[in-house]
N, C-alpha and C positions, 0 to 999 in steps of 0.2 A: 426187902432190899438187901443186896449182898454187900457185906462190909469186908474190907481188906485190913488185915492185921499187919502193921509195919513192924518188921523185926528190929528190935532196939539195938542190939550189939552190932550187927552188920551195918546198920545205918550210921551208928557212931563212928565205926571204922572208916567207912567211905567218906563221911563228912570230914573226918580228921585228915584223910589223904587229900581231899579236895582243898582243904584249907592250907595244907603244906604246899601244894602245887601253886596256889594263888600267891602265897607268901614268897615262893621262889621267883615267880614272875615279877612281883613288885621289886624284889631285891635285884633282879637283873636290870630293871629300869633304872634303879639307883646306880648300879655299876656302870651303866651306859654313860651317865653324866660324869662320873669320875674318870672314865676312860677318855672321854672327849677333852676334859681338862688336861689329862696327862699327855695326850697327843699334841695339844696346842703348845705345851711346854717343850715337848721333844722336838717339835718342828723348828724351834728357834735355837736349839742346843748346838747344831753343827758350826755355827758362827762364833761360838764362845771359845775362850782359851782352852788349851789342852790341860787335862787333869790326870791324876794317877789312875791306873787301871784298878777297878774294884776286884777284890780277891774273892768275895763271897756273894752268894745270892741272898735276897733278890736285888735286882738292879733298880735303884731309886729313879723316879722320873727325872730328877735333876741331873742324873748322869747319862741318861739314855741319849745316844747319838753324839755325845761329846767326843772330841778328839783325844786320843790317848795312845799309849804304847806299852808293849810288854816284851820281856826278854824270855824267849823260848829256849831253854837250855838244851832240850832234846824233845823229839816227837815220840810220844809213847803209843800213839794209835791214830788211825784215820777213820773218818766217817764221811759218807757222801749223801748229799741231799739234792733234790732238784733245785736249781737256782738260776739267777739271771746275772749276766756279766754287765760291766759298765757300758759296753757298746750296745746294749739292748738285746743281744743274742741270749739264748737259753742253753742250758746244759746241766752239768753236775757240779754242784758246789762242794769243794773239798774242805772238810773241817779237820784241823789238826788238834789232837789232844797233846798239850805241851806240859812238860815238867818245868816249873819255875824255881825250884829249889829242892833241897833234900827232903822236905816235907811240905805239907800244905795241899790245897785243892788243885793247884796247877792253873792252867788257862786253856780256854777253847778259842781257836783262831780260824776264821773263815779265810783261808789263804788264797783261794783262786777258783776259777771255773774252768772245767774241762769238758770235752765232748764224749768221753768214755767213763762209765761208772767204775771200771776196774783199773784205771790209770794209776801208776806208781809215781807220785810226785817226787821230783828230784829236789827235795828240801828237807833238811834235817834240823832246822831251827835257826835262831838268831834274833836280832832286834826287829820287832814288827811295829809299824805305826799304822794307825787307822782310826776307826770309830767304834765306840762302845755300843754293843747291841745285846740281844739275848739269844740263847740257844733256840733252835727250832722247837716249837711247842707240839709235842705228840701226846699230851695228857688227854685223857678222856673227859667228855663233858660231865660225866657223873662225878669224877674225882675233883674237877674244878669247882663244880657246884657244891659238893659236899665239904669242901675245904680240906680234903685229904691229900691233894696234889702237892708235890714238892715245888718250891719256887724255882723259876727258870734261872739257870746259871748265866753269868756274864759271858759274852762272846765278843771278841775283837774282829771287826771286818777290816782286813788288810787293805791298805791303800795301793801297795805295789805287790804284784804277784811274782812268784818265782818263774823261771824259764819253763815254757811249756803250758802255762795256764794264763787265762785272761783275768783281768782285775774284776773283783766282785763289785756289783752295783752298789754305790754308796747307800747307806740307810736312808729311808724316807718314812715320814709319818704315814704316808699313803699306803705303805706296805704293811702296816700294823692293822690286823683285823679288829673291827669293833662290832662284834656279833651279838652284843648283849640284847639289842632290840629283838633280833630273831630268836634268841633263847627265851626271852620273856613271852613272845607270842607262842612259842612251843609249849611252855608251861601252862599258859592260859588255855590253849587248845586242849591239852591233856586233861585239864580240869573240866572243861566243857564236855569232852567225850565221856569222862567218868560219870558226870551227872546224867547224860543221856543213857548210858549203858545201865546205870542203876535204876533209872525210872522204867526202862524197858523190863528189867528183871522184876521190879515190883509189879508191873502190869501183868506179868505172867502168873503172879501169885493170886490174882483175883479169881475166885472160883466162878464157874459159869452160873449165870442166873437161872433160878428154877422157874419153870412155867407156872403162872398163877392159876 
């Protein structure tokens, strides 16, 4: 009878990788529950009293979607993102990088929605009232999973836009993605694929049986 010798070191490496993938999947399931609790809290925040604008990241769930205001001394830069206006139309959301003092992190303000990505907003700063949110999340899945991603900065969604722009849609918990279940399924799928691939690789190591 032909016997197959299982390589010890490669098997240990694959087993460790599969264990890590399964652990990441379980961790994403735990994060899903935490995210659902955070969204439930944020959904009730817009009706609460106004608070001071948070200067630093991360934005605590107690502050998310609360009413606030910030004094934009001057606009130091502009960013554009796909966005939705309060009237339901879509376009380009203009984000103003604002200086709030001689030093410090400044503030990010979603000031309005326009139809052109290269529009030059006629706004140089001032007092802005609106709702506390977070900057758009462009971090990779790998960096978020590995814990190396920087926390998202606070962002104020302006209630009143300057001339030439539409008001940004008010923040809603429905707009915050909760993809942790999908991420968990992906990690479990990767673990299953790794098992299948390694079993197929071991099968190829079986020498052909000799005729008796």
